[in-house]
MIDOTOR-565534 format. One record per residue (C-alpha): z, y, x; residue number from 1. Coordinates in Angstrom, 2 decimals, always signed. Example, Ala and Ser with C-alpha at 12.3 -4.5 7.8 and 13.67 -1.06 7.14 Angstrom:
<rec c3="+7.80" c2="-4.50" c1="+12.30" i="1"/>
<rec c3="+7.14" c2="-1.06" c1="+13.67" i="2"/>
% end
This chain:
<rec c3="+52.31" c2="+54.52" c1="-48.14" i="1"/>
<rec c3="+48.55" c2="+54.58" c1="-48.73" i="2"/>
<rec c3="+48.10" c2="+52.47" c1="-45.60" i="3"/>
<rec c3="+50.57" c2="+49.91" c1="-46.97" i="4"/>
<rec c3="+48.77" c2="+49.75" c1="-50.35" i="5"/>
<rec c3="+45.42" c2="+49.31" c1="-48.56" i="6"/>
<rec c3="+46.82" c2="+46.45" c1="-46.46" i="7"/>
<rec c3="+48.31" c2="+44.81" c1="-49.57" i="8"/>
<rec c3="+45.07" c2="+45.05" c1="-51.57" i="9"/>
<rec c3="+43.06" c2="+43.76" c1="-48.60" i="10"/>
<rec c3="+45.42" c2="+40.80" c1="-48.21" i="11"/>
<rec c3="+45.24" c2="+39.92" c1="-51.92" i="12"/>
<rec c3="+41.40" c2="+40.14" c1="-51.87" i="13"/>
<rec c3="+41.23" c2="+38.00" c1="-48.73" i="14"/>
<rec c3="+43.51" c2="+35.33" c1="-50.22" i="15"/>
<rec c3="+41.53" c2="+35.28" c1="-53.48" i="16"/>
<rec c3="+38.29" c2="+34.96" c1="-51.52" i="17"/>
<rec c3="+39.65" c2="+31.98" c1="-49.58" i="18"/>
<rec c3="+40.97" c2="+30.33" c1="-52.76" i="19"/>
<rec c3="+37.82" c2="+30.71" c1="-54.87" i="20"/>
<rec c3="+35.64" c2="+29.96" c1="-51.89" i="21"/>
<rec c3="+37.49" c2="+26.70" c1="-51.38" i="22"/>
<rec c3="+37.11" c2="+25.80" c1="-55.06" i="23"/>
<rec c3="+33.40" c2="+26.65" c1="-54.97" i="24"/>
<rec c3="+32.70" c2="+24.50" c1="-51.92" i="25"/>
<rec c3="+34.76" c2="+21.66" c1="-53.34" i="26"/>
<rec c3="+32.82" c2="+21.67" c1="-56.61" i="27"/>
<rec c3="+29.50" c2="+21.90" c1="-54.81" i="28"/>
<rec c3="+30.51" c2="+18.99" c1="-52.60" i="29"/>
<rec c3="+31.33" c2="+16.92" c1="-55.66" i="30"/>
<rec c3="+28.02" c2="+17.76" c1="-57.28" i="31"/>
<rec c3="+26.14" c2="+17.02" c1="-54.06" i="32"/>
<rec c3="+27.58" c2="+13.51" c1="-53.79" i="33"/>
<rec c3="+27.06" c2="+12.62" c1="-57.45" i="34"/>
<rec c3="+24.07" c2="+10.31" c1="-57.88" i="35"/>
<rec c3="+22.23" c2="+10.94" c1="-61.16" i="36"/>
<rec c3="+20.10" c2="+7.80" c1="-60.76" i="37"/>
<rec c3="+20.97" c2="+4.20" c1="-61.60" i="38"/>
<rec c3="+19.07" c2="+2.73" c1="-58.64" i="39"/>
<rec c3="+17.34" c2="+3.83" c1="-55.44" i="40"/>
<rec c3="+14.14" c2="+1.90" c1="-54.64" i="41"/>
<rec c3="+11.81" c2="+2.50" c1="-51.70" i="42"/>
<rec c3="+8.06" c2="+1.85" c1="-51.62" i="43"/>
<rec c3="+7.00" c2="+1.47" c1="-47.97" i="44"/>
<rec c3="+3.22" c2="+1.49" c1="-47.56" i="45"/>
<rec c3="+0.95" c2="+1.08" c1="-44.56" i="46"/>
<rec c3="-0.54" c2="+4.60" c1="-44.53" i="47"/>
<rec c3="+0.55" c2="+7.79" c1="-46.30" i="48"/>
<rec c3="-2.35" c2="+9.60" c1="-47.95" i="49"/>
<rec c3="-4.52" c2="+6.50" c1="-48.41" i="50"/>
<rec c3="-6.13" c2="+6.82" c1="-51.86" i="51"/>
<rec c3="-5.49" c2="+3.19" c1="-52.73" i="52"/>
<rec c3="-1.77" c2="+3.46" c1="-52.01" i="53"/>
<rec c3="-1.56" c2="+6.72" c1="-53.96" i="54"/>
<rec c3="-2.61" c2="+4.70" c1="-57.02" i="55"/>
<rec c3="+0.14" c2="+2.16" c1="-56.29" i="56"/>
<rec c3="+2.60" c2="+5.05" c1="-56.00" i="57"/>
<rec c3="+1.45" c2="+6.54" c1="-59.31" i="58"/>
<rec c3="+2.19" c2="+3.35" c1="-61.23" i="59"/>
<rec c3="+5.52" c2="+2.86" c1="-59.46" i="60"/>
<rec c3="+6.67" c2="+6.44" c1="-60.13" i="61"/>
<rec c3="+5.77" c2="+6.26" c1="-63.81" i="62"/>
<rec c3="+7.78" c2="+3.07" c1="-64.25" i="63"/>
<rec c3="+10.71" c2="+4.41" c1="-62.21" i="64"/>
<rec c3="+10.86" c2="+7.57" c1="-64.34" i="65"/>
<rec c3="+11.23" c2="+5.47" c1="-67.49" i="66"/>
<rec c3="+14.31" c2="+3.68" c1="-66.14" i="67"/>
<rec c3="+16.23" c2="+6.44" c1="-64.33" i="68"/>
<rec c3="+15.30" c2="+5.03" c1="-60.93" i="69"/>
<rec c3="+14.87" c2="+7.18" c1="-57.83" i="70"/>
<rec c3="+11.69" c2="+6.01" c1="-56.10" i="71"/>
<rec c3="+11.12" c2="+6.98" c1="-52.49" i="72"/>
<rec c3="+7.52" c2="+6.72" c1="-51.22" i="73"/>
<rec c3="+7.16" c2="+6.50" c1="-47.46" i="74"/>
<rec c3="+5.14" c2="+5.03" c1="-44.61" i="75"/>
<rec c3="+3.32" c2="+5.94" c1="-41.39" i="76"/>
<rec c3="+0.90" c2="+8.88" c1="-41.45" i="77"/>
<rec c3="-1.74" c2="+6.59" c1="-39.96" i="78"/>
<rec c3="-1.85" c2="+2.82" c1="-39.74" i="79"/>
<rec c3="+0.99" c2="+1.82" c1="-37.42" i="80"/>
<rec c3="+2.72" c2="-1.52" c1="-37.95" i="81"/>
<rec c3="+5.59" c2="-0.72" c1="-35.60" i="82"/>
<rec c3="+6.34" c2="+2.54" c1="-37.41" i="83"/>
<rec c3="+6.21" c2="+0.74" c1="-40.76" i="84"/>
<rec c3="+8.79" c2="-1.76" c1="-39.49" i="85"/>
<rec c3="+10.96" c2="+1.05" c1="-38.10" i="86"/>
<rec c3="+10.95" c2="+2.71" c1="-41.52" i="87"/>
<rec c3="+11.89" c2="-0.63" c1="-43.07" i="88"/>
<rec c3="+14.89" c2="-0.83" c1="-40.72" i="89"/>
<rec c3="+15.95" c2="+2.75" c1="-41.52" i="90"/>
<rec c3="+15.85" c2="+2.07" c1="-45.26" i="91"/>
<rec c3="+18.11" c2="-0.96" c1="-44.77" i="92"/>
<rec c3="+20.54" c2="+1.27" c1="-42.87" i="93"/>
<rec c3="+20.37" c2="+3.77" c1="-45.75" i="94"/>
<rec c3="+21.67" c2="+0.99" c1="-48.04" i="95"/>
<rec c3="+19.07" c2="+1.45" c1="-50.77" i="96"/>
<rec c3="+19.07" c2="-0.93" c1="-53.74" i="97"/>
<rec c3="+15.58" c2="-2.37" c1="-53.33" i="98"/>
<rec c3="+12.63" c2="-2.25" c1="-50.94" i="99"/>
<rec c3="+8.99" c2="-2.81" c1="-51.94" i="100"/>
<rec c3="+6.77" c2="-3.22" c1="-48.90" i="101"/>
<rec c3="+3.38" c2="-4.54" c1="-47.89" i="102"/>
<rec c3="+3.97" c2="-7.92" c1="-46.23" i="103"/>
<rec c3="+3.44" c2="-8.19" c1="-42.47" i="104"/>
<rec c3="+2.92" c2="-11.45" c1="-40.61" i="105"/>
<rec c3="+5.29" c2="-11.24" c1="-37.65" i="106"/>
<rec c3="+8.79" c2="-12.31" c1="-36.67" i="107"/>
<rec c3="+10.28" c2="-8.83" c1="-36.78" i="108"/>
<rec c3="+9.26" c2="-8.45" c1="-40.42" i="109"/>
<rec c3="+10.95" c2="-11.80" c1="-41.19" i="110"/>
<rec c3="+14.08" c2="-10.66" c1="-39.35" i="111"/>
<rec c3="+14.22" c2="-7.38" c1="-41.26" i="112"/>
<rec c3="+13.80" c2="-9.13" c1="-44.61" i="113"/>
<rec c3="+16.76" c2="-11.35" c1="-43.78" i="114"/>
<rec c3="+18.74" c2="-8.32" c1="-42.60" i="115"/>
<rec c3="+18.07" c2="-6.60" c1="-45.93" i="116"/>
<rec c3="+19.04" c2="-9.69" c1="-47.90" i="117"/>
<rec c3="+22.29" c2="-9.94" c1="-45.89" i="118"/>
<rec c3="+23.01" c2="-6.35" c1="-46.95" i="119"/>
<rec c3="+22.40" c2="-7.29" c1="-50.61" i="120"/>
<rec c3="+19.15" c2="-5.34" c1="-50.70" i="121"/>
<rec c3="+16.35" c2="-6.96" c1="-52.70" i="122"/>
<rec c3="+12.93" c2="-7.10" c1="-51.04" i="123"/>
<rec c3="+9.50" c2="-7.51" c1="-52.64" i="124"/>
<rec c3="+6.11" c2="-7.70" c1="-50.97" i="125"/>
<rec c3="+3.18" c2="-5.90" c1="-52.57" i="126"/>
<rec c3="-0.59" c2="-6.10" c1="-52.00" i="127"/>
<rec c3="-0.10" c2="-8.51" c1="-49.06" i="128"/>
<rec c3="+2.49" c2="-11.26" c1="-48.89" i="129"/>
<rec c3="+4.61" c2="-12.98" c1="-46.28" i="130"/>
<rec c3="+5.79" c2="-15.97" c1="-48.25" i="131"/>
<rec c3="+7.93" c2="-17.42" c1="-45.44" i="132"/>
<rec c3="+9.93" c2="-14.25" c1="-44.82" i="133"/>
<rec c3="+12.51" c2="-14.86" c1="-47.53" i="134"/>
<rec c3="+11.34" c2="-11.94" c1="-49.70" i="135"/>
<rec c3="+12.34" c2="-12.23" c1="-53.37" i="136"/>
<rec c3="+8.85" c2="-12.01" c1="-54.90" i="137"/>
<rec c3="+5.24" c2="-10.96" c1="-54.31" i="138"/>
<rec c3="+3.31" c2="-8.70" c1="-56.70" i="139"/>
<rec c3="-0.41" c2="-8.06" c1="-56.36" i="140"/>
<rec c3="-3.85" c2="-9.58" c1="-56.33" i="141"/>
<rec c3="-4.47" c2="-13.27" c1="-55.77" i="142"/>
<rec c3="-6.36" c2="-12.41" c1="-52.61" i="143"/>
<rec c3="-8.00" c2="-15.81" c1="-52.13" i="144"/>
<rec c3="-9.38" c2="-15.57" c1="-55.64" i="145"/>
<rec c3="-10.58" c2="-11.99" c1="-55.01" i="146"/>
<rec c3="-12.44" c2="-13.07" c1="-51.88" i="147"/>
<rec c3="-13.93" c2="-16.03" c1="-53.70" i="148"/>
<rec c3="-15.21" c2="-13.74" c1="-56.46" i="149"/>
<rec c3="-16.83" c2="-11.50" c1="-53.84" i="150"/>
<rec c3="-18.63" c2="-14.47" c1="-52.31" i="151"/>
<rec c3="-19.58" c2="-15.86" c1="-55.70" i="152"/>
<rec c3="-21.03" c2="-12.49" c1="-56.71" i="153"/>
<rec c3="-23.05" c2="-12.28" c1="-53.50" i="154"/>
<rec c3="-24.47" c2="-15.75" c1="-54.16" i="155"/>
<rec c3="-25.39" c2="-14.79" c1="-57.74" i="156"/>
<rec c3="-26.87" c2="-11.37" c1="-56.93" i="157"/>
<rec c3="-29.01" c2="-12.27" c1="-53.91" i="158"/>
<rec c3="-32.01" c2="-14.48" c1="-53.31" i="159"/>
<rec c3="-33.38" c2="-16.06" c1="-50.16" i="160"/>
<rec c3="-31.69" c2="-16.46" c1="-46.81" i="161"/>
<rec c3="-28.81" c2="-14.06" c1="-46.18" i="162"/>
<rec c3="-27.08" c2="-13.33" c1="-42.88" i="163"/>
<rec c3="-23.70" c2="-11.80" c1="-43.65" i="164"/>
<rec c3="-21.19" c2="-9.60" c1="-41.85" i="165"/>
<rec c3="-17.65" c2="-9.04" c1="-43.15" i="166"/>
<rec c3="-15.74" c2="-5.84" c1="-42.38" i="167"/>
<rec c3="-12.01" c2="-6.39" c1="-42.81" i="168"/>
<rec c3="-9.07" c2="-4.00" c1="-42.53" i="169"/>
<rec c3="-7.11" c2="-5.89" c1="-39.87" i="170"/>
<rec c3="-7.29" c2="-9.52" c1="-38.77" i="171"/>
<rec c3="-3.55" c2="-10.19" c1="-39.01" i="172"/>
<rec c3="-3.01" c2="-8.86" c1="-42.56" i="173"/>
<rec c3="-2.33" c2="-11.75" c1="-44.93" i="174"/>
<rec c3="-4.37" c2="-10.28" c1="-47.77" i="175"/>
<rec c3="-7.39" c2="-9.89" c1="-45.48" i="176"/>
<rec c3="-7.00" c2="-13.45" c1="-44.20" i="177"/>
<rec c3="-6.89" c2="-14.79" c1="-47.76" i="178"/>
<rec c3="-9.85" c2="-12.69" c1="-48.95" i="179"/>
<rec c3="-11.92" c2="-13.85" c1="-46.00" i="180"/>
<rec c3="-10.98" c2="-17.47" c1="-46.67" i="181"/>
<rec c3="-11.96" c2="-17.24" c1="-50.34" i="182"/>
<rec c3="-15.22" c2="-15.47" c1="-49.50" i="183"/>
<rec c3="-16.14" c2="-18.08" c1="-46.90" i="184"/>
<rec c3="-15.44" c2="-20.95" c1="-49.32" i="185"/>
<rec c3="-17.67" c2="-19.36" c1="-51.97" i="186"/>
<rec c3="-20.69" c2="-18.67" c1="-49.74" i="187"/>
<rec c3="-20.35" c2="-22.10" c1="-48.10" i="188"/>
<rec c3="-21.47" c2="-23.57" c1="-51.43" i="189"/>
<rec c3="-24.88" c2="-21.97" c1="-50.85" i="190"/>
<rec c3="-26.99" c2="-23.25" c1="-47.94" i="191"/>
<rec c3="-28.98" c2="-20.00" c1="-47.78" i="192"/>
<rec c3="-26.00" c2="-17.74" c1="-46.94" i="193"/>
<rec c3="-24.50" c2="-17.69" c1="-43.45" i="194"/>
<rec c3="-21.54" c2="-15.69" c1="-42.14" i="195"/>
<rec c3="-22.61" c2="-14.23" c1="-38.78" i="196"/>
<rec c3="-19.97" c2="-11.66" c1="-37.82" i="197"/>
<rec c3="-16.47" c2="-10.40" c1="-38.68" i="198"/>
<rec c3="-15.33" c2="-6.93" c1="-37.55" i="199"/>
<rec c3="-12.26" c2="-4.75" c1="-38.16" i="200"/>
<rec c3="-12.14" c2="-1.26" c1="-39.66" i="201"/>
<rec c3="-8.41" c2="-0.57" c1="-39.10" i="202"/>
<rec c3="-8.38" c2="+0.42" c1="-42.77" i="203"/>
<rec c3="-10.29" c2="+3.69" c1="-42.32" i="204"/>
<rec c3="-13.71" c2="+4.81" c1="-43.51" i="205"/>
<rec c3="-14.63" c2="+5.93" c1="-40.00" i="206"/>
<rec c3="-13.51" c2="+2.60" c1="-38.57" i="207"/>
<rec c3="-15.66" c2="+0.72" c1="-41.09" i="208"/>
<rec c3="-18.67" c2="+2.93" c1="-40.30" i="209"/>
<rec c3="-18.26" c2="+2.38" c1="-36.56" i="210"/>
<rec c3="-17.79" c2="-1.38" c1="-37.01" i="211"/>
<rec c3="-20.92" c2="-1.55" c1="-39.18" i="212"/>
<rec c3="-22.96" c2="+0.39" c1="-36.62" i="213"/>
<rec c3="-21.86" c2="-1.95" c1="-33.82" i="214"/>
<rec c3="-22.55" c2="-5.06" c1="-35.92" i="215"/>
<rec c3="-26.06" c2="-3.92" c1="-36.79" i="216"/>
<rec c3="-26.76" c2="-3.04" c1="-33.18" i="217"/>
<rec c3="-25.75" c2="-6.54" c1="-32.08" i="218"/>
<rec c3="-27.25" c2="-8.32" c1="-35.10" i="219"/>
<rec c3="-30.16" c2="-6.31" c1="-36.54" i="220"/>
<rec c3="-31.03" c2="-9.29" c1="-38.74" i="221"/>
<rec c3="-27.88" c2="-8.83" c1="-40.89" i="222"/>
<rec c3="-28.93" c2="-8.65" c1="-44.55" i="223"/>
<rec c3="-25.59" c2="-8.45" c1="-46.39" i="224"/>
<rec c3="-22.07" c2="-7.04" c1="-45.99" i="225"/>
<rec c3="-18.70" c2="-7.67" c1="-47.57" i="226"/>
<rec c3="-16.08" c2="-4.92" c1="-47.16" i="227"/>
<rec c3="-12.69" c2="-6.56" c1="-47.66" i="228"/>
<rec c3="-10.42" c2="-3.49" c1="-47.92" i="229"/>
<rec c3="-10.56" c2="-0.36" c1="-50.05" i="230"/>
<rec c3="-12.35" c2="+2.00" c1="-47.62" i="231"/>
<rec c3="-14.67" c2="-0.55" c1="-46.02" i="232"/>
<rec c3="-17.53" c2="-0.35" c1="-48.53" i="233"/>
<rec c3="-17.78" c2="+3.43" c1="-48.17" i="234"/>
<rec c3="-17.73" c2="+3.12" c1="-44.38" i="235"/>
<rec c3="-20.35" c2="+0.36" c1="-44.42" i="236"/>
<rec c3="-22.72" c2="+2.67" c1="-46.31" i="237"/>
<rec c3="-22.14" c2="+5.42" c1="-43.74" i="238"/>
<rec c3="-22.75" c2="+3.03" c1="-40.84" i="239"/>
<rec c3="-26.01" c2="+1.77" c1="-42.35" i="240"/>
<rec c3="-27.23" c2="+5.33" c1="-42.91" i="241"/>
<rec c3="-26.37" c2="+6.18" c1="-39.31" i="242"/>
<rec c3="-28.25" c2="+3.12" c1="-38.07" i="243"/>
<rec c3="-31.26" c2="+4.01" c1="-40.28" i="244"/>
<rec c3="-32.19" c2="+0.42" c1="-41.08" i="245"/>
<rec c3="-35.62" c2="-0.29" c1="-42.58" i="246"/>
<rec c3="-34.16" c2="-2.47" c1="-45.30" i="247"/>
<rec c3="-30.88" c2="-1.61" c1="-46.99" i="248"/>
<rec c3="-28.53" c2="-4.60" c1="-46.79" i="249"/>
<rec c3="-26.76" c2="-5.97" c1="-49.86" i="250"/>
<rec c3="-23.15" c2="-4.67" c1="-50.01" i="251"/>
<rec c3="-20.19" c2="-5.87" c1="-52.01" i="252"/>
<rec c3="-16.99" c2="-3.90" c1="-51.51" i="253"/>
<rec c3="-13.38" c2="-3.81" c1="-52.64" i="254"/>
<rec c3="-11.57" c2="-1.56" c1="-55.16" i="255"/>
<rec c3="-12.84" c2="+1.23" c1="-57.39" i="256"/>
<rec c3="-12.10" c2="+4.43" c1="-55.53" i="257"/>
<rec c3="-14.24" c2="+7.33" c1="-56.84" i="258"/>
<rec c3="-16.41" c2="+7.29" c1="-53.70" i="259"/>
<rec c3="-17.08" c2="+3.57" c1="-54.18" i="260"/>
<rec c3="-18.13" c2="+4.05" c1="-57.80" i="261"/>
<rec c3="-20.40" c2="+6.88" c1="-56.68" i="262"/>
<rec c3="-22.10" c2="+4.67" c1="-54.08" i="263"/>
<rec c3="-22.58" c2="+1.92" c1="-56.67" i="264"/>
<rec c3="-24.18" c2="+4.35" c1="-59.10" i="265"/>
<rec c3="-26.50" c2="+5.60" c1="-56.35" i="266"/>
<rec c3="-27.51" c2="+2.03" c1="-55.54" i="267"/>
<rec c3="-26.05" c2="+1.81" c1="-52.03" i="268"/>
<rec c3="-23.32" c2="-0.68" c1="-53.03" i="269"/>
<rec c3="-24.30" c2="-3.47" c1="-55.40" i="270"/>
<rec c3="-20.83" c2="-4.47" c1="-56.64" i="271"/>
<rec c3="-17.13" c2="-4.18" c1="-55.92" i="272"/>
<rec c3="-14.14" c2="-6.40" c1="-56.52" i="273"/>
<rec c3="-11.63" c2="-4.72" c1="-58.79" i="274"/>
<rec c3="-7.89" c2="-4.95" c1="-58.41" i="275"/>
<rec c3="-5.28" c2="-2.91" c1="-60.23" i="276"/>
<rec c3="-3.08" c2="-0.90" c1="-57.83" i="277"/>
<rec c3="-1.40" c2="+1.17" c1="-60.55" i="278"/>
<rec c3="-0.40" c2="-2.03" c1="-62.31" i="279"/>
<rec c3="+0.93" c2="-3.42" c1="-59.02" i="280"/>
<rec c3="+3.11" c2="-0.34" c1="-58.56" i="281"/>
<rec c3="+4.36" c2="-0.38" c1="-62.14" i="282"/>
<rec c3="+5.16" c2="-4.10" c1="-62.15" i="283"/>
<rec c3="+6.84" c2="-3.97" c1="-58.74" i="284"/>
<rec c3="+9.44" c2="-1.51" c1="-60.06" i="285"/>
<rec c3="+9.81" c2="-3.40" c1="-63.34" i="286"/>
<rec c3="+10.45" c2="-6.71" c1="-61.55" i="287"/>
<rec c3="+12.75" c2="-5.11" c1="-58.98" i="288"/>
<rec c3="+14.84" c2="-3.72" c1="-61.84" i="289"/>
<rec c3="+15.06" c2="-7.20" c1="-63.36" i="290"/>
<rec c3="+16.42" c2="-8.49" c1="-60.04" i="291"/>
<rec c3="+19.09" c2="-5.77" c1="-60.07" i="292"/>
<rec c3="+20.07" c2="-7.03" c1="-63.51" i="293"/>
<rec c3="+20.45" c2="-10.57" c1="-62.12" i="294"/>
<rec c3="+17.43" c2="-11.99" c1="-63.93" i="295"/>
<rec c3="+15.67" c2="-14.99" c1="-62.42" i="296"/>
<rec c3="+12.14" c2="-14.29" c1="-61.18" i="297"/>
<rec c3="+9.17" c2="-16.37" c1="-60.07" i="298"/>
<rec c3="+8.05" c2="-16.04" c1="-56.41" i="299"/>
<rec c3="+4.52" c2="-14.86" c1="-57.29" i="300"/>
<rec c3="+3.17" c2="-12.34" c1="-59.82" i="301"/>
<rec c3="-0.60" c2="-11.91" c1="-59.73" i="302"/>
<rec c3="-2.39" c2="-8.92" c1="-61.21" i="303"/>
<rec c3="-5.91" c2="-9.35" c1="-62.58" i="304"/>
<rec c3="-9.14" c2="-9.28" c1="-60.59" i="305"/>
<rec c3="-12.74" c2="-8.62" c1="-61.67" i="306"/>
<rec c3="-16.12" c2="-7.39" c1="-60.49" i="307"/>
<rec c3="-17.82" c2="-4.05" c1="-61.25" i="308"/>
<rec c3="-21.50" c2="-3.21" c1="-60.78" i="309"/>
<rec c3="-23.78" c2="-0.36" c1="-61.91" i="310"/>
<rec c3="-23.80" c2="-1.61" c1="-65.51" i="311"/>
<rec c3="-20.12" c2="-0.62" c1="-65.79" i="312"/>
<rec c3="-20.54" c2="+2.97" c1="-64.52" i="313"/>
<rec c3="-21.92" c2="+6.26" c1="-65.82" i="314"/>
<rec c3="-21.44" c2="+9.63" c1="-64.09" i="315"/>
<rec c3="-18.83" c2="+8.15" c1="-61.79" i="316"/>
<rec c3="-16.71" c2="+6.74" c1="-64.61" i="317"/>
<rec c3="-16.16" c2="+3.18" c1="-65.81" i="318"/>
<rec c3="-17.77" c2="+2.83" c1="-69.24" i="319"/>
<rec c3="-17.83" c2="-0.93" c1="-69.81" i="320"/>
<rec c3="-15.01" c2="-3.48" c1="-69.91" i="321"/>
<rec c3="-14.45" c2="-5.29" c1="-66.63" i="322"/>
<rec c3="-14.82" c2="-9.03" c1="-66.87" i="323"/>
<rec c3="-11.82" c2="-10.70" c1="-65.31" i="324"/>
<rec c3="-12.95" c2="-13.27" c1="-62.78" i="325"/>
<rec c3="-11.96" c2="-16.92" c1="-62.87" i="326"/>
<rec c3="-12.27" c2="-19.58" c1="-60.21" i="327"/>
<rec c3="-14.45" c2="-22.59" c1="-61.12" i="328"/>
% end
C-alpha cells in the first residue's frame, strides 16, 4: 500500500513539474521574443576603440535613448575595410531597420547599399560619403571646406617659404580625398607654400609617427605638416621628436582629442581643425528616425567646422568659443 501511495505521489509531482515547466518555458519564450524597442539601428564604424568614433557613438546613443531606439555599435577591431563590409552584409541579413556607416569608395559597398535598400533598410553615410552608392543621406563635416580651412590657417599662421607634407588616414577614403583637395586649393593661393609629400597613417598614431619619420628622412627640408585624420597630428609630433629635427615644423591637425589639445597647449601643434563627432552621431539617429517616419530628407547634412589654437585652451580644456570657418 505504501509503495502504491509513493508511486502515485511521484507520478502527480512529475506531471505537475512537466506542466509548470512547460508554462514557464512558454512564458520565457514569449518574453524573449518581445522587442521593447521601436527601431533597431546599427552604427558601423571603421575601428572599434578609436577615440573619435567613441564620440560619434556617444552622441548616437544619447539620441537613441530619447526615442526608444536600440542602437548597435560595431566595426572591426582594427582598420579593415573587408571586415567592415562583411559586418555591413551581416546587418542586412539581420534585417535591422537602419544602418549608419562610414562611406567606402568601392563597388562592393555600392552593391551592399543597394541590397539593403532592396530589403527596405535605410542607409546613411557618416563622416565620409559615397554619394553614388544610393545611400539615403550623408551626415558629417563638409570635408572640402575643412581641408580648405586647414590650408587657409597654415597660410595665415606662417611666414616665408614653406615645404609641406600631408599625413592622411588612407588614400581611398572620400573624406581624406576631399580634405586634401580643399587644403591644396587653399595653399595654392600662396606662392610661398608648396606641397612636397603625401603619406598614409592607416588611421593610427603609430602609423602617423612612422610616416612622419620616413617623410623627414627623405625630405629633411620639410617645414610644415597637415594631419588630415584625428590621430595624425599626435603621431606627427611623435615622429618629429623621434627624428630630433633642429627646427620644429609648423603642424596643423584634425579634431580635438584630449592628446591633441595637450600638444597645442605645449606648443607642438599650432592649430587643429574642429569637427563635431557627437553632433554627427546625434543627428544621424535623428535623421534616420525621420526616414522611418516617411519624412523627406535632403541628401547632405553638414555639421559645423572651425579652427582651434592655443588661445582657445587652458589646462587641456576649451575655454573660448570656436569660430566657425567660412569659405571665401
